[in-house]
N, C-alpha and C positions, 0 to 999 in steps of 0.2 A: 664701104657695106653699113648697111645698118645696125643699130642697136637690135641683140636676139632678148627678145621680153616676155615673159612669163607669163601664160593666162595662169591669172589664182582660180578662176573657175574650171580649172580642169581635175580640179581632185573636187568628186564631187561625196568624200567619206565627213561630212558635218558633227556627225556623233559617238563616232569612235570613243573619243579623249573625252568627251561628258560622259558615257557610259561609264570606262575604265574608271575613270576618278569617284564617281558614284561608290562602284563597286570596292574601292577602296577604302571605305569609309566605315568607323564602326556603325551600330548600329544608331548611337547615341547620335553621332554625327550627321547620320540619313536624316531620323527622326528631326532634328533642327534645322534642319536642310531645308527638307518637306514642309515643316510647321511655316517657316520664314517665308518663303514662296506661296503659299498656300494662303497665308496671310496680307501678301503685298498681291495677291492677286482677286482678295475679295473686293467684292462691290464693279469687277472689272467685266467688260460686254461679254456675254454670251460666248459670241462670234472669235475673240478674243482667245478667250478659258482656251475654247476646242483648239482652237490651231497650236496654242504654245502645249497643250498637251499631248498635242503628236508630238511634239521635237522630244516631248522632255519622256514619252515611250518608245522611241526614234535612238534613244540615247538609253535607254533600260527599263523592259515594260514595267519591271516594279518601280521605278522612280515613279513613271508616269500613272501608275495605278496609284502609289502612295496620296501624289499630289490631287490624284481625282476623289478620293475615296475624302479626304479631308474637303472639299472643295463641295462633295457630293455631287458627282458627276459620275455618270458613267460613260466606263470608256466604251462602250458598243453603239454607245448614243454620238460620238466626237466622231 
């Protein structure tokens, strides 16, 4: 009998844990996280920034919006 192999791609929830963690953070922790991410993304090509902002937004809209604001990017343009 062949071994049972679980397909790790069956789960399509890639964002709820990141969003839940973000919402657990204090305002100061959120500000530090967003600042660090935005700082690390400075100088990154716009197509990479656009893709990443979509992921942050899917985790939590406020998360994506805060990073976009620091990068001077409008999310409706992404």
